[in-house]
C-alpha positions, 0 to 999 in steps of 0.5 A: 299632628299637634292639633288632634293632641291638643283636640283630645286632650280637651275633655268633652263639653257635657252636655247644656243643663249639666254640672260637671260637680261631683254627686254626693254618694247615695248614702248621703242623699237622705239624710233622714235615714241614715240618721235612723239607721244610726240610731237603730244600729246604735240601740242594737248595740245598747241591747246587746251590751246590757245582755252582756252585762246581765249575763256576767253578773249572773255568772258573779252571783253564780259563783259567789253562791258556789264559794258562799257554799263552798265555805260553810260545807268544806268541811263535811266530809272531816264533820262526818268523822267527828261525829263517831267520835261523839257517839263514842264519848256518850257512850263511854260516859252513859256506861259508867256504873253509879253516882259520882259519889260511890266512884274511884278516885282513879275512874272519877278524874277518867270520867273529868276527863271525858267530860271536859274532851266532849265538851271541848269537841260539843264547841267546836260543833258550835264554832263551826255551826254543826249542830246536834238534832235530838228529838223530845220524845211525843215529837212530830217525826220529820224524814228530812231530819229523822230515819224511821227504825220501827214502829212503836205499837202505842196508844200513849203517844200520837201515830206518827211522833218519835216515841224513841231515840236509838242515836241523835242526827247532826246538820252543818249550817242548814244541811243535814249531816247525818239523821236521828236514829228513831222508832215512831208511835204508832196505833196498836192492833186492835185485840181478837177479842176486839176484833170478834166483838166487833163483828158479832150482830144483835139479832134480838128484835 
């Protein structure tokens, strides 16, 4: 019995020509292939990293632009409300009759106060990059800054130019707050005698 147990405990003898050393894992069988696979994996991870960094940079730039626009245009609604104040101050000054020399002292004091208020308001506009759009008569009509209210038939100005300014406009930085209300020049229609004369055919031989 003891002999049998000893026979069972003995490891089988490998065939002739074979060794008992452990074989290397399959992934280590070819180092060149393993290096190539790792290099490809590193390149893929590096590409993904660069793309992720580019996405983060794009998001950062977009947020910076949004913050810059928010800082520039945060007072848009408030500024539009102040435009009516500026209009009323200008109307009040335009309604004062006569030259300053002949005015009543109390009226002149009131006018001086209104003028000072207007200058203060305009200085505040300038500080916050609010500029008036006041086109000159004869200037080219600009639909980005002007709003045409009517047409003025005239031969004194080229068609499509500003003939009259009803109300100035304003811009905040590079954004339009309110267009200038203008009348636009157009070529006058030919008179009836001109039409008739133009339609006459000379039949003399």
